[in-house]
C-alpha positions, 0 to 999 in steps of 0.5 A: 469461532473461525470468523472472529479469528479471520477478522482479527488477522484481517484487521491486523493485516490492514493495520500493518499494510496501510499503516506502513504505507502511510508513513513513507511520505513522512520518512521521505519528507524528513530525509529530504531535510538531511540528504545524507539520510536519504539512502538509509531512508529509501532502503528502509522503506523498501525493506518495510514495503517488501517484508511487512506491507506487501505480505500484509496486503497478501494476507488481506486478500486471503483472509478477506476471501475466507471471510466472504466464504464463511459469512456467505457474502456475494462477491457482487455485493456492491461495496465488496466488489468495489473494494476488490476492484480498488484492491486489484488496482492497488496491487497492480500499481504497487507491483508495477509502479511503486516498487520499480520506481522505488528501486530505480530511485535508490539506483539513481540516488546511488549513481547520480545523487539526489540533486540530479534531474533523473532522481528528482523525476523519479522521486516525484513519480514515487510521491505521486504513486504513494499518494494514489496508493494510500488514497486507494487503501483508505477508500478500501478501509472505508468500504470495508467498515461502512459497507455503503449501499452503492447501487442496488 
């Protein structure tokens, strides 16, 4: 009975984490149409990222490793190992790339405004990192669901 509960928590966490991240670009695109909404939007994204998405990514690791244990998978199973490597890259890029970029973007917006070259450069960096993170997350979901035979 424990495995289905872990799987449910795992899927729910994936929905929250990936779903939250997937909306950031939409919020930013809408806010770019109304610059006065940009501070609220960036702070909202920071709040969602810190309070929902990132904790959900942590729960994904915990429940995923527990499911591996209970299902007796080997961590060297190709689809699983690849997903774990992608997960590590996602976490590192999020912690050391996206989160500091978002914080700096908010600071620059407040001090220099959205038209400043520094803010524009940081916004572009945030957009590129966001795209990379969503692509990695989608690749992980694919590996988890399809479990392709990558090598033998």
